All heavy atoms as a GROMACS GRO file, in nm:
protein
  605
    1MET      N    1  16.254  -1.773  16.401
    1MET     CA    2  16.333  -1.890  16.366
    1MET      C    3  16.263  -1.966  16.255
    1MET      O    4  16.143  -1.990  16.261
    1MET     CB    5  16.349  -1.977  16.490
    1MET     CG    6  16.453  -2.080  16.474
    1MET     SD    7  16.497  -2.135  16.639
    1MET     CE    8  16.526  -2.302  16.604
    2THR      N    9  16.336  -2.008  16.154
    2THR     CA   10  16.276  -2.079  16.041
    2THR      C   11  16.279  -2.229  16.063
    2THR      O   12  16.366  -2.282  16.131
    2THR     CB   13  16.351  -2.045  15.911
    2THR    OG1   14  16.485  -2.089  15.925
    2THR    CG2   15  16.349  -1.895  15.883
    3LYS      N   16  16.182  -2.295  16.001
    3LYS     CA   17  16.177  -2.442  16.007
    3LYS      C   18  16.281  -2.499  15.912
    3LYS      O   19  16.307  -2.443  15.806
    3LYS     CB   20  16.039  -2.492  15.964
    3LYS     CG   21  15.936  -2.490  16.073
    3LYS     CD   22  15.804  -2.537  16.020
    3LYS     CE   23  15.786  -2.683  16.052
    3LYS     NZ   24  15.655  -2.734  16.015
    4PRO      N   25  16.340  -2.612  15.950
    4PRO     CA   26  16.433  -2.676  15.856
    4PRO      C   27  16.359  -2.720  15.730
    4PRO      O   28  16.242  -2.756  15.734
    4PRO     CB   29  16.489  -2.795  15.932
    4PRO     CG   30  16.407  -2.810  16.055
    4PRO     CD   31  16.328  -2.684  16.074
    5ALA      N   32  16.430  -2.718  15.618
    5ALA     CA   33  16.369  -2.755  15.490
    5ALA      C   34  16.318  -2.899  15.493
    5ALA      O   35  16.209  -2.928  15.446
    5ALA     CB   36  16.470  -2.737  15.377
    6ASN      N   37  16.398  -2.989  15.548
    6ASN     CA   38  16.357  -3.129  15.559
    6ASN      C   39  16.356  -3.166  15.707
    6ASN      O   40  16.462  -3.174  15.768
    6ASN     CB   41  16.454  -3.221  15.484
    6ASN     CG   42  16.449  -3.199  15.335
    6ASN    OD1   43  16.345  -3.166  15.281
    6ASN    ND2   44  16.562  -3.215  15.269
    7PRO      N   45  16.238  -3.190  15.762
    7PRO     CA   46  16.234  -3.229  15.904
    7PRO      C   47  16.305  -3.363  15.924
    7PRO      O   48  16.310  -3.446  15.833
    7PRO     CB   49  16.086  -3.238  15.936
    7PRO     CG   50  16.018  -3.254  15.806
    7PRO     CD   51  16.106  -3.189  15.702
    8PRO      N   52  16.362  -3.384  16.042
    8PRO     CA   53  16.432  -3.511  16.068
    8PRO      C   54  16.338  -3.630  16.048
    8PRO      O   55  16.221  -3.626  16.080
    8PRO     CB   56  16.476  -3.500  16.213
    8PRO     CG   57  16.466  -3.356  16.248
    8PRO     CD   58  16.364  -3.295  16.157
    9SER      N   59  16.394  -3.736  15.996
    9SER     CA   60  16.316  -3.857  15.968
    9SER      C   61  16.341  -3.959  16.079
    9SER      O   62  16.450  -3.968  16.133
    9SER     CB   63  16.360  -3.915  15.834
    9SER     OG   64  16.303  -4.042  15.815
   10TRP      N   65  16.240  -4.038  16.110
   10TRP     CA   66  16.253  -4.145  16.209
   10TRP      C   67  16.340  -4.258  16.155
   10TRP      O   68  16.390  -4.340  16.231
   10TRP     CB   69  16.116  -4.198  16.248
   10TRP     CG   70  16.038  -4.253  16.131
   10TRP    CD1   71  15.956  -4.183  16.049
   10TRP    CD2   72  16.042  -4.386  16.081
   10TRP    NE1   73  15.907  -4.265  15.950
   10TRP    CE2   74  15.957  -4.391  15.968
   10TRP    CE3   75  16.107  -4.503  16.121
   10TRP    CZ2   76  15.938  -4.507  15.895
   10TRP    CZ3   77  16.086  -4.618  16.047
   10TRP    CH2   78  16.002  -4.619  15.936
   11ARG      N   79  16.360  -4.262  16.022
   11ARG     CA   80  16.439  -4.370  15.962
   11ARG      C   81  16.585  -4.362  16.002
   11ARG      O   82  16.653  -4.465  16.010
   11ARG     CB   83  16.426  -4.366  15.810
   11ARG     CG   84  16.290  -4.407  15.758
   11ARG     CD   85  16.290  -4.423  15.607
   11ARG     NE   86  16.346  -4.312  15.536
   11ARG     CZ   87  16.276  -4.211  15.485
   11ARG    NH1   88  16.147  -4.207  15.498
   11ARG    NH2   89  16.336  -4.114  15.421
   12LYS      N   90  16.637  -4.243  16.028
   12LYS     CA   91  16.780  -4.231  16.062
   12LYS      C   92  16.814  -4.299  16.193
   12LYS      O   93  16.906  -4.381  16.197
   12LYS     CB   94  16.822  -4.085  16.060
   12LYS     CG   95  16.820  -4.031  15.918
   12LYS     CD   96  16.883  -3.896  15.909
   12LYS     CE   97  16.857  -3.840  15.772
   12LYS     NZ   98  16.970  -3.834  15.687
   13PRO      N   99  16.744  -4.273  16.304
   13PRO     CA  100  16.778  -4.345  16.428
   13PRO      C  101  16.748  -4.494  16.419
   13PRO      O  102  16.825  -4.577  16.471
   13PRO     CB  103  16.696  -4.278  16.536
   13PRO     CG  104  16.602  -4.185  16.470
   13PRO     CD  105  16.647  -4.167  16.328
   14VAL      N  106  16.640  -4.531  16.351
   14VAL     CA  107  16.609  -4.674  16.334
   14VAL      C  108  16.718  -4.741  16.252
   14VAL      O  109  16.764  -4.851  16.285
   14VAL     CB  110  16.470  -4.693  16.268
   14VAL    CG1  111  16.448  -4.836  16.227
   14VAL    CG2  112  16.360  -4.647  16.362
   15GLY      N  113  16.762  -4.676  16.146
   15GLY     CA  114  16.870  -4.730  16.064
   15GLY      C  115  17.001  -4.742  16.139
   15GLY      O  116  17.074  -4.840  16.124
   16MET      N  117  17.028  -4.644  16.226
   16MET     CA  118  17.150  -4.649  16.306
   16MET      C  119  17.148  -4.770  16.399
   16MET      O  120  17.247  -4.844  16.409
   16MET     CB  121  17.164  -4.522  16.389
   16MET     CG  122  17.284  -4.521  16.480
   16MET     SD  123  17.284  -4.384  16.597
   16MET     CE  124  17.143  -4.426  16.698
   17PHE      N  125  17.035  -4.794  16.464
   17PHE     CA  126  17.024  -4.910  16.551
   17PHE      C  127  17.028  -5.041  16.472
   17PHE      O  128  17.083  -5.140  16.519
   17PHE     CB  129  16.898  -4.902  16.638
   17PHE     CG  130  16.910  -4.802  16.749
   17PHE    CD1  131  16.825  -4.693  16.754
   17PHE    CD2  132  17.007  -4.814  16.847
   17PHE    CE1  133  16.836  -4.599  16.855
   17PHE    CE2  134  17.020  -4.721  16.948
   17PHE     CZ  135  16.934  -4.614  16.953
   18ALA      N  136  16.974  -5.040  16.351
   18ALA     CA  137  16.981  -5.160  16.267
   18ALA      C  138  17.126  -5.189  16.227
   18ALA      O  139  17.168  -5.306  16.227
   18ALA     CB  140  16.894  -5.142  16.143
   19ILE      N  141  17.203  -5.087  16.195
   19ILE     CA  142  17.344  -5.106  16.161
   19ILE      C  143  17.419  -5.163  16.280
   19ILE      O  144  17.498  -5.257  16.266
   19ILE     CB  145  17.407  -4.973  16.114
   19ILE    CG1  146  17.351  -4.935  15.977
   19ILE    CG2  147  17.560  -4.983  16.108
   19ILE    CD1  148  17.388  -4.796  15.931
   20LEU      N  149  17.394  -5.108  16.399
   20LEU     CA  150  17.460  -5.160  16.520
   20LEU      C  151  17.420  -5.306  16.546
   20LEU      O  152  17.503  -5.388  16.585
   20LEU     CB  153  17.427  -5.073  16.639
   20LEU     CG  154  17.488  -4.933  16.639
   20LEU    CD1  155  17.437  -4.851  16.756
   20LEU    CD2  156  17.639  -4.939  16.638
   21ALA      N  157  17.293  -5.338  16.521
   21ALA     CA  158  17.246  -5.476  16.540
   21ALA      C  159  17.313  -5.570  16.441
   21ALA      O  160  17.353  -5.682  16.478
   21ALA     CB  161  17.094  -5.483  16.526
   22ILE      N  162  17.327  -5.528  16.316
   22ILE     CA  163  17.394  -5.611  16.216
   22ILE      C  164  17.538  -5.638  16.257
   22ILE      O  165  17.586  -5.752  16.250
   22ILE     CB  166  17.389  -5.543  16.076
   22ILE    CG1  167  17.247  -5.548  16.021
   22ILE    CG2  168  17.487  -5.608  15.979
   22ILE    CD1  169  17.227  -5.462  15.897
   23ILE      N  170  17.608  -5.534  16.302
   23ILE     CA  171  17.747  -5.551  16.345
   23ILE      C  172  17.755  -5.645  16.465
   23ILE      O  173  17.841  -5.734  16.470
   23ILE     CB  174  17.811  -5.415  16.377
   23ILE    CG1  175  17.825  -5.332  16.250
   23ILE    CG2  176  17.947  -5.433  16.445
   23ILE    CD1  177  17.864  -5.188  16.272
   24LEU      N  178  17.666  -5.628  16.562
   24LEU     CA  179  17.666  -5.712  16.681
   24LEU      C  180  17.639  -5.858  16.647
   24LEU      O  181  17.711  -5.949  16.691
   24LEU     CB  182  17.564  -5.662  16.783
   24LEU     CG  183  17.551  -5.744  16.910
   24LEU    CD1  184  17.679  -5.736  16.992
   24LEU    CD2  185  17.432  -5.698  16.992
   25ILE      N  186  17.536  -5.883  16.567
   25ILE     CA  187  17.501  -6.020  16.529
   25ILE      C  188  17.615  -6.084  16.450
   25ILE      O  189  17.652  -6.199  16.474
   25ILE     CB  190  17.370  -6.022  16.448
   25ILE    CG1  191  17.252  -5.985  16.539
   25ILE    CG2  192  17.347  -6.156  16.381
   25ILE    CD1  193  17.123  -5.954  16.464
   26TRP      N  194  17.674  -6.010  16.356
   26TRP     CA  195  17.784  -6.064  16.276
   26TRP      C  196  17.904  -6.096  16.365
   26TRP      O  197  17.968  -6.200  16.349
   26TRP     CB  198  17.821  -5.968  16.165
   26TRP     CG  199  17.920  -6.028  16.069
   26TRP    CD1  200  18.050  -5.994  16.054
   26TRP    CD2  201  17.897  -6.137  15.980
   26TRP    NE1  202  18.109  -6.072  15.958
   26TRP    CE2  203  18.018  -6.162  15.911
   26TRP    CE3  204  17.785  -6.214  15.950
   26TRP    CZ2  205  18.030  -6.261  15.816
   26TRP    CZ3  206  17.798  -6.314  15.855
   26TRP    CH2  207  17.918  -6.336  15.789
   27ALA      N  208  17.935  -6.007  16.459
   27ALA     CA  209  18.048  -6.030  16.549
   27ALA      C  210  18.025  -6.155  16.635
   27ALA      O  211  18.116  -6.236  16.654
   27ALA     CB  212  18.071  -5.909  16.638
   28VAL      N  213  17.902  -6.173  16.684
   28VAL     CA  214  17.871  -6.292  16.764
   28VAL      C  215  17.886  -6.418  16.681
   28VAL      O  216  17.940  -6.519  16.727
   28VAL     CB  217  17.729  -6.280  16.825
   28VAL    CG1  218  17.682  -6.412  16.882
   28VAL    CG2  219  17.726  -6.172  16.932
   29LEU      N  220  17.840  -6.414  16.556
   29LEU     CA  221  17.853  -6.531  16.468
   29LEU      C  222  18.000  -6.566  16.442
   29LEU      O  223  18.039  -6.682  16.449
   29LEU     CB  224  17.781  -6.506  16.336
   29LEU     CG  225  17.629  -6.507  16.340
   29LEU    CD1  226  17.572  -6.460  16.206
   29LEU    CD2  227  17.578  -6.644  16.375
   30VAL      N  228  18.080  -6.465  16.413
   30VAL     CA  229  18.221  -6.490  16.384
   30VAL      C  230  18.294  -6.539  16.509
   30VAL      O  231  18.373  -6.635  16.503
   30VAL     CB  232  18.289  -6.364  16.326
   30VAL    CG1  233  18.439  -6.382  16.314
   30VAL    CG2  234  18.228  -6.330  16.190
   31VAL      N  235  18.266  -6.478  16.623
   31VAL     CA  236  18.332  -6.520  16.747
   31VAL      C  237  18.290  -6.662  16.785
   31VAL      O  238  18.372  -6.742  16.832
   31VAL     CB  239  18.301  -6.421  16.861
   31VAL    CG1  240  18.341  -6.477  16.996
   31VAL    CG2  241  18.372  -6.289  16.836
   32SER      N  242  18.163  -6.697  16.763
   32SER     CA  243  18.119  -6.832  16.796
   32SER      C  244  18.183  -6.937  16.705
   32SER      O  245  18.197  -7.053  16.745
   32SER     CB  246  17.966  -6.842  16.789
   32SER     OG  247  17.921  -6.825  16.657
   33ALA      N  248  18.225  -6.897  16.587
   33ALA     CA  249  18.293  -6.990  16.496
   33ALA      C  250  18.444  -6.988  16.514
   33ALA      O  251  18.514  -7.070  16.453
   33ALA     CB  252  18.259  -6.955  16.351
   34SER      N  253  18.495  -6.901  16.597
   34SER     CA  254  18.641  -6.886  16.610
   34SER      C  255  18.709  -7.011  16.666
   34SER      O  256  18.825  -7.036  16.635
   34SER     CB  257  18.675  -6.765  16.696
   34SER     OG  258  18.634  -6.786  16.829
   35GLU      N  259  18.638  -7.091  16.745
   35GLU     CA  260  18.696  -7.215  16.796
   35GLU      C  261  18.732  -7.309  16.680
   35GLU      O  262  18.837  -7.372  16.679
   35GLU     CB  263  18.599  -7.283  16.891
   35GLU     CG  264  18.651  -7.413  16.948
   35GLU     CD  265  18.550  -7.480  17.041
   35GLU    OE1  266  18.456  -7.412  17.087
   35GLU    OE2  267  18.565  -7.601  17.063
   36TYR      N  268  18.643  -7.317  16.583
   36TYR     CA  269  18.666  -7.405  16.467
   36TYR      C  270  18.766  -7.342  16.370
   36TYR      O  271  18.849  -7.411  16.313
   36TYR     CB  272  18.534  -7.434  16.396
   36TYR     CG  273  18.431  -7.489  16.490
   36TYR    CD1  274  18.323  -7.412  16.532
   36TYR    CD2  275  18.443  -7.618  16.541
   36TYR    CE1  276  18.229  -7.464  16.620
   36TYR    CE2  277  18.349  -7.670  16.629
   36TYR     CZ  278  18.243  -7.592  16.668
   36TYR     OH  279  18.151  -7.642  16.756
   37ILE      N  280  18.755  -7.212  16.353
   37ILE     CA  281  18.846  -7.143  16.261
   37ILE      C  282  18.988  -7.149  16.315
   37ILE      O  283  19.085  -7.163  16.240
   37ILE     CB  284  18.800  -6.997  16.239
   37ILE    CG1  285  18.663  -6.994  16.171
   37ILE    CG2  286  18.902  -6.920  16.156
   37ILE    CD1  287  18.599  -6.857  16.166
   38GLY      N  288  19.003  -7.142  16.447
   38GLY     CA  289  19.134  -7.144  16.510
   38GLY      C  290  19.210  -7.275  16.490
   38GLY      O  291  19.331  -7.281  16.508
   39GLN      N  292  19.141  -7.380  16.453
   39GLN     CA  293  19.205  -7.509  16.430
   39GLN      C  294  19.260  -7.522  16.288
   39GLN      O  295  19.331  -7.618  16.257
   39GLN     CB  296  19.105  -7.623  16.456
   39GLN     CG  297  19.059  -7.628  16.600
   39GLN     CD  298  18.945  -7.728  16.620
   39GLN    OE1  299  18.902  -7.794  16.527
   39GLN    NE2  300  18.898  -7.736  16.743
   40LEU      N  301  19.228  -7.426  16.204
   40LEU     CA  302  19.272  -7.431  16.064
   40LEU      C  303  19.413  -7.373  16.050
   40LEU      O  304  19.466  -7.310  16.142
   40LEU     CB  305  19.176  -7.352  15.976
   40LEU     CG  306  19.030  -7.401  15.973
   40LEU    CD1  307  18.945  -7.304  15.896
   40LEU    CD2  308  19.023  -7.540  15.915
   41HIS      N  309  19.471  -7.394  15.934
   41HIS     CA  310  19.601  -7.338  15.902
   41HIS      C  311  19.593  -7.186  15.909
   41HIS      O  312  19.488  -7.127  15.880
   41HIS     CB  313  19.643  -7.383  15.760
   41HIS     CG  314  19.781  -7.343  15.724
   41HIS    ND1  315  19.809  -7.222  15.664
   41HIS    CD2  316  19.900  -7.406  15.740
   41HIS    CE1  317  19.938  -7.213  15.644
   41HIS    NE2  318  19.997  -7.325  15.690
   42ILE      N  319  19.701  -7.121  15.948
   42ILE     CA  320  19.703  -6.976  15.968
   42ILE      C  321  19.663  -6.900  15.842
   42ILE      O  322  19.595  -6.797  15.849
   42ILE     CB  323  19.841  -6.929  16.020
   42ILE    CG1  324  19.836  -6.784  16.066
   42ILE    CG2  325  19.949  -6.948  15.916
   42ILE    CD1  326  19.765  -6.764  16.193
   43LEU      N  327  19.700  -6.950  15.725
   43LEU     CA  328  19.663  -6.884  15.599
   43LEU      C  329  19.512  -6.894  15.576
   43LEU      O  330  19.448  -6.798  15.533
   43LEU     CB  331  19.741  -6.944  15.482
   43LEU     CG  332  19.742  -6.865  15.353
   43LEU    CD1  333  19.792  -6.724  15.377
   43LEU    CD2  334  19.827  -6.934  15.249
   44ALA      N  335  19.455  -7.010  15.606
   44ALA     CA  336  19.309  -7.027  15.594
   44ALA      C  337  19.237  -6.936  15.692
   44ALA      O  338  19.134  -6.877  15.658
   44ALA     CB  339  19.271  -7.173  15.618
   45GLN      N  340  19.291  -6.923  15.813
   45GLN     CA  341  19.232  -6.833  15.911
   45GLN      C  342  19.231  -6.690  15.860
   45GLN      O  343  19.130  -6.618  15.872
   45GLN     CB  344  19.309  -6.838  16.043
   45GLN     CG  345  19.294  -6.964  16.121
   45GLN     CD  346  19.373  -6.958  16.250
   45GLN    OE1  347  19.382  -6.854  16.314
   45GLN    NE2  348  19.433  -7.071  16.287
   46ALA      N  349  19.343  -6.649  15.804
   46ALA     CA  350  19.355  -6.512  15.753
   46ALA      C  351  19.252  -6.486  15.643
   46ALA      O  352  19.188  -6.381  15.642
   46ALA     CB  353  19.496  -6.486  15.702
   47ILE      N  354  19.236  -6.582  15.553
   47ILE     CA  355  19.141  -6.565  15.443
   47ILE      C  356  18.998  -6.559  15.497
   47ILE      O  357  18.919  -6.474  15.456
   47ILE     CB  358  19.157  -6.679  15.340
   47ILE    CG1  359  19.291  -6.663  15.268
   47ILE    CG2  360  19.042  -6.680  15.240
   47ILE    CD1  361  19.330  -6.783  15.183
   48ILE      N  362  18.965  -6.648  15.591
   48ILE     CA  363  18.830  -6.650  15.649
   48ILE      C  364  18.800  -6.519  15.720
   48ILE      O  365  18.694  -6.459  15.702
   48ILE     CB  366  18.813  -6.771  15.744
   48ILE    CG1  367  18.812  -6.900  15.663
   48ILE    CG2  368  18.687  -6.757  15.827
   48ILE    CD1  369  18.818  -7.025  15.747
   49TYR      N  370  18.894  -6.472  15.803
   49TYR     CA  371  18.870  -6.347  15.876
   49TYR      C  372  18.869  -6.226  15.783
   49TYR      O  373  18.796  -6.130  15.807
   49TYR     CB  374  18.972  -6.330  15.988
   49TYR     CG  375  18.943  -6.418  16.106
   49TYR    CD1  376  19.038  -6.508  16.154
   49TYR    CD2  377  18.820  -6.414  16.170
   49TYR    CE1  378  19.011  -6.590  16.262
   49TYR    CE2  379  18.792  -6.496  16.278
   49TYR     CZ  380  18.887  -6.583  16.324
   49TYR     OH  381  18.860  -6.664  16.431
   50LEU      N  382  18.945  -6.230  15.675
   50LEU     CA  383  18.940  -6.122  15.576
   50LEU      C  384  18.802  -6.117  15.511
   50LEU      O  385  18.741  -6.010  15.499
   50LEU     CB  386  19.049  -6.142  15.471
   50LEU     CG  387  19.052  -6.038  15.359
   50LEU    CD1  388  19.092  -5.903  15.414
   50LEU    CD2  389  19.148  -6.082  15.250
   51ILE      N  390  18.753  -6.234  15.470
   51ILE     CA  391  18.620  -6.240  15.408
   51ILE      C  392  18.512  -6.199  15.509
   51ILE      O  393  18.422  -6.121  15.478
   51ILE     CB  394  18.594  -6.381  15.351
   51ILE    CG1  395  18.687  -6.406  15.232
   51ILE    CG2  396  18.448  -6.398  15.311
   51ILE    CD1  397  18.688  -6.550  15.183
   52ALA      N  398  18.523  -6.249  15.632
   52ALA     CA  399  18.424  -6.214  15.736
   52ALA      C  400  18.426  -6.065  15.767
   52ALA      O  401  18.322  -6.007  15.800
   52ALA     CB  402  18.452  -6.295  15.863
   53GLY      N  403  18.543  -6.003  15.754
   53GLY     CA  404  18.553  -5.860  15.779
   53GLY      C  405  18.494  -5.775  15.670
   53GLY      O  406  18.464  -5.658  15.692
   54ILE      N  407  18.474  -5.833  15.553
   54ILE     CA  408  18.418  -5.758  15.440
   54ILE      C  409  18.270  -5.789  15.418
   54ILE      O  410  18.192  -5.700  15.383
   54ILE     CB  411  18.499  -5.788  15.312
   54ILE    CG1  412  18.642  -5.735  15.328
   54ILE    CG2  413  18.434  -5.727  15.189
   54ILE    CD1  414  18.736  -5.776  15.217
   55VAL      N  415  18.230  -5.914  15.443
   55VAL     CA  416  18.094  -5.958  15.410
   55VAL      C  417  17.985  -5.882  15.486
   55VAL      O  418  17.877  -5.858  15.432
   55VAL     CB  419  18.082  -6.111  15.435
   55VAL    CG1  420  17.938  -6.157  15.434
   55VAL    CG2  421  18.161  -6.186  15.330
   56TRP      N  422  18.012  -5.840  15.609
   56TRP     CA  423  17.908  -5.774  15.687
   56TRP      C  424  17.865  -5.641  15.625
   56TRP      O  425  17.759  -5.588  15.656
   56TRP     CB  426  17.954  -5.752  15.831
   56TRP     CG  427  18.063  -5.650  15.845
   56TRP    CD1  428  18.197  -5.672  15.836
   56TRP    CD2  429  18.047  -5.511  15.868
   56TRP    NE1  430  18.265  -5.555  15.853
   56TRP    CE2  431  18.176  -5.454  15.873
   56TRP    CE3  432  17.936  -5.429  15.887
   56TRP    CZ2  433  18.196  -5.318  15.895
   56TRP    CZ3  434  17.958  -5.293  15.908
   56TRP    CH2  435  18.086  -5.239  15.912
   57ILE      N  436  17.946  -5.589  15.533
   57ILE     CA  437  17.914  -5.461  15.470
   57ILE      C  438  17.800  -5.477  15.367
   57ILE      O  439  17.728  -5.381  15.340
   57ILE     CB  440  18.040  -5.402  15.404
   57ILE    CG1  441  18.146  -5.377  15.511
   57ILE    CG2  442  18.010  -5.274  15.329
   57ILE    CD1  443  18.281  -5.339  15.458
   58ALA      N  444  17.782  -5.597  15.311
   58ALA     CA  445  17.684  -5.619  15.203
   58ALA      C  446  17.542  -5.573  15.237
   58ALA      O  447  17.479  -5.506  15.155
   58ALA     CB  448  17.685  -5.766  15.162
   59PRO      N  449  17.486  -5.603  15.355
   59PRO     CA  450  17.349  -5.558  15.380
   59PRO      C  451  17.338  -5.409  15.412
   59PRO      O  452  17.228  -5.356  15.420
   59PRO     CB  453  17.305  -5.641  15.501
   59PRO     CG  454  17.429  -5.688  15.566
   59PRO     CD  455  17.534  -5.694  15.459
   60LEU      N  456  17.450  -5.341  15.423
   60LEU     CA  457  17.443  -5.199  15.457
   60LEU      C  458  17.398  -5.111  15.341
   60LEU      O  459  17.332  -5.010  15.363
   60LEU     CB  460  17.578  -5.150  15.510
   60LEU     CG  461  17.621  -5.208  15.643
   60LEU    CD1  462  17.750  -5.143  15.688
   60LEU    CD2  463  17.514  -5.193  15.748
   61ARG      N  464  17.431  -5.147  15.218
   61ARG     CA  465  17.391  -5.063  15.104
   61ARG      C  466  17.240  -5.044  15.096
   61ARG      O  467  17.192  -4.930  15.095
   61ARG     CB  468  17.447  -5.118  14.974
   61ARG     CG  469  17.404  -5.038  14.852
   61ARG     CD  470  17.467  -5.091  14.725
   61ARG     NE  471  17.401  -5.045  14.605
   61ARG     CZ  472  17.412  -4.924  14.552
   61ARG    NH1  473  17.487  -4.834  14.612
   61ARG    NH2  474  17.349  -4.891  14.441
   62PRO      N  475  17.160  -5.153  15.094
   62PRO     CA  476  17.015  -5.130  15.090
   62PRO      C  477  16.963  -5.058  15.214
   62PRO      O  478  16.870  -4.977  15.206
   62PRO     CB  479  16.954  -5.269  15.078
   62PRO     CG  480  17.066  -5.365  15.072
   62PRO     CD  481  17.194  -5.292  15.082
   63LEU      N  482  17.025  -5.086  15.328
   63LEU     CA  483  16.982  -5.020  15.451
   63LEU      C  484  17.010  -4.870  15.445
   63LEU      O  485  16.924  -4.788  15.481
   63LEU     CB  486  17.051  -5.082  15.572
   63LEU     CG  487  17.012  -5.026  15.709
   63LEU    CD1  488  16.863  -5.044  15.734
   63LEU    CD2  489  17.092  -5.093  15.818
   64LEU      N  490  17.126  -4.832  15.397
   64LEU     CA  491  17.158  -4.690  15.384
   64LEU      C  492  17.070  -4.621  15.280
   64LEU      O  493  17.031  -4.505  15.297
   64LEU     CB  494  17.306  -4.672  15.350
   64LEU     CG  495  17.403  -4.709  15.463
   64LEU    CD1  496  17.546  -4.708  15.413
   64LEU    CD2  497  17.386  -4.617  15.581
   65ILE      N  498  17.038  -4.690  15.172
   65ILE     CA  499  16.946  -4.635  15.073
   65ILE      C  500  16.809  -4.614  15.136
   65ILE      O  501  16.745  -4.510  15.116
   65ILE     CB  502  16.937  -4.727  14.949
   65ILE    CG1  503  17.068  -4.724  14.872
   65ILE    CG2  504  16.821  -4.687  14.858
   65ILE    CD1  505  17.078  -4.826  14.761
   66TRP      N  506  16.763  -4.711  15.217
   66TRP     CA  507  16.634  -4.698  15.284
   66TRP      C  508  16.634  -4.579  15.381
   66TRP      O  509  16.536  -4.505  15.388
   66TRP     CB  510  16.600  -4.826  15.360
   66TRP     CG  511  16.477  -4.813  15.442
   66TRP    CD1  512  16.348  -4.819  15.398
   66TRP    CD2  513  16.469  -4.791  15.583
   66TRP    NE1  514  16.261  -4.802  15.503
   66TRP    CE2  515  16.334  -4.785  15.617
   66TRP    CE3  516  16.565  -4.776  15.683
   66TRP    CZ2  517  16.291  -4.764  15.748
   66TRP    CZ3  518  16.523  -4.755  15.813
   66TRP    CH2  519  16.387  -4.749  15.845
   67ILE      N  520  16.743  -4.561  15.453
   67ILE     CA  521  16.751  -4.450  15.548
   67ILE      C  522  16.733  -4.317  15.474
   67ILE      O  523  16.664  -4.228  15.522
   67ILE     CB  524  16.886  -4.453  15.624
   67ILE    CG1  525  16.889  -4.570  15.721
   67ILE    CG2  526  16.909  -4.322  15.698
   67ILE    CD1  527  17.026  -4.594  15.785
   68GLU      N  528  16.793  -4.304  15.358
   68GLU     CA  529  16.787  -4.178  15.284
   68GLU      C  530  16.660  -4.159  15.203
   68GLU      O  531  16.609  -4.048  15.192
   68GLU     CB  532  16.909  -4.166  15.191
   68GLU     CG  533  17.038  -4.146  15.265
   68GLU     CD  534  17.040  -4.017  15.346
   68GLU    OE1  535  16.990  -3.913  15.296
   68GLU    OE2  536  17.090  -4.020  15.459
   69THR      N  537  16.607  -4.268  15.143
   69THR     CA  538  16.496  -4.253  15.049
   69THR      C  539  16.364  -4.313  15.096
   69THR      O  540  16.259  -4.276  15.045
   69THR     CB  541  16.530  -4.318  14.914
   69THR    OG1  542  16.544  -4.459  14.932
   69THR    CG2  543  16.658  -4.260  14.856
   70GLY      N  544  16.369  -4.409  15.188
   70GLY     CA  545  16.247  -4.477  15.229
   70GLY      C  546  16.217  -4.599  15.145
   70GLY      O  547  16.116  -4.666  15.165
   71SER      N  548  16.304  -4.629  15.050
   71SER     CA  549  16.289  -4.746  14.964
   71SER      C  550  16.419  -4.826  14.969
   71SER      O  551  16.526  -4.768  14.981
   71SER     CB  552  16.261  -4.703  14.821
   71SER     OG  553  16.265  -4.812  14.734
   72PHE      N  554  16.408  -4.959  14.961
   72PHE     CA  555  16.529  -5.040  14.969
   72PHE      C  556  16.605  -5.048  14.837
   72PHE      O  557  16.716  -5.099  14.832
   72PHE     CB  558  16.496  -5.182  15.018
   72PHE     CG  559  16.470  -5.187  15.165
   72PHE    CD1  560  16.344  -5.201  15.214
   72PHE    CD2  561  16.575  -5.178  15.254
   72PHE    CE1  562  16.319  -5.205  15.351
   72PHE    CE2  563  16.554  -5.183  15.391
   72PHE     CZ  564  16.425  -5.195  15.439
   73SER      N  565  16.547  -5.000  14.729
   73SER     CA  566  16.618  -5.001  14.602
   73SER      C  567  16.662  -4.859  14.566
   73SER      O  568  16.597  -4.762  14.603
   73SER     CB  569  16.530  -5.058  14.491
   73SER     OG  570  16.413  -4.982  14.479
   74ALA      N  571  16.771  -4.852  14.495
   74ALA     CA  572  16.825  -4.721  14.457
   74ALA      C  573  16.731  -4.653  14.358
   74ALA      O  574  16.671  -4.719  14.273
   74ALA     CB  575  16.962  -4.738  14.396
   75PRO      N  576  16.719  -4.522  14.368
   75PRO     CA  577  16.638  -4.451  14.270
   75PRO      C  578  16.702  -4.458  14.132
   75PRO      O  579  16.824  -4.470  14.121
   75PRO     CB  580  16.636  -4.306  14.322
   75PRO     CG  581  16.750  -4.296  14.416
   75PRO     CD  582  16.779  -4.434  14.467
   76PRO      N  583  16.621  -4.454  14.027
   76PRO     CA  584  16.678  -4.462  13.892
   76PRO      C  585  16.769  -4.342  13.865
   76PRO      O  586  16.743  -4.231  13.909
   76PRO     CB  587  16.556  -4.462  13.800
   76PRO     CG  588  16.445  -4.408  13.883
   76PRO     CD  589  16.478  -4.437  14.026
   77GLU      N  590  16.876  -4.368  13.792
   77GLU     CA  591  16.970  -4.261  13.758
   77GLU      C  592  16.911  -4.174  13.648
   77GLU      O  593  16.842  -4.221  13.559
   77GLU     CB  594  17.101  -4.322  13.711
   77GLU     CG  595  17.159  -4.417  13.813
   77GLU     CD  596  17.298  -4.376  13.856
   77GLU    OE1  597  17.350  -4.280  13.800
   77GLU    OE2  598  17.350  -4.442  13.946
   78VAL      N  599  16.943  -4.047  13.655
   78VAL     CA  600  16.890  -3.952  13.556
   78VAL      C  601  16.987  -3.932  13.445
   78VAL      O  602  17.102  -3.936  13.453
   78VAL     CB  603  16.860  -3.817  13.623
   78VAL    CG1  604  16.811  -3.717  13.522
   78VAL    CG2  605  16.762  -3.835  13.735
   0.00000   0.00000   0.00000
């Protein structure tokens, strides 16, 4: 049996748990603010929840780069 070319990295499971933690923390923050958001006009609520549904993705790019490369910044393009 041959060894895999690239042995599994510990960064992948750590990154997976970090992604789950980011989602959990963001969901708790949004839910804790829902009492105040619920008092706003329905259009304002829709805009806030739309933005909240997109913003949590922002920290994922550097995290995914770190999982693959070990560095938080993207490698230079060739």
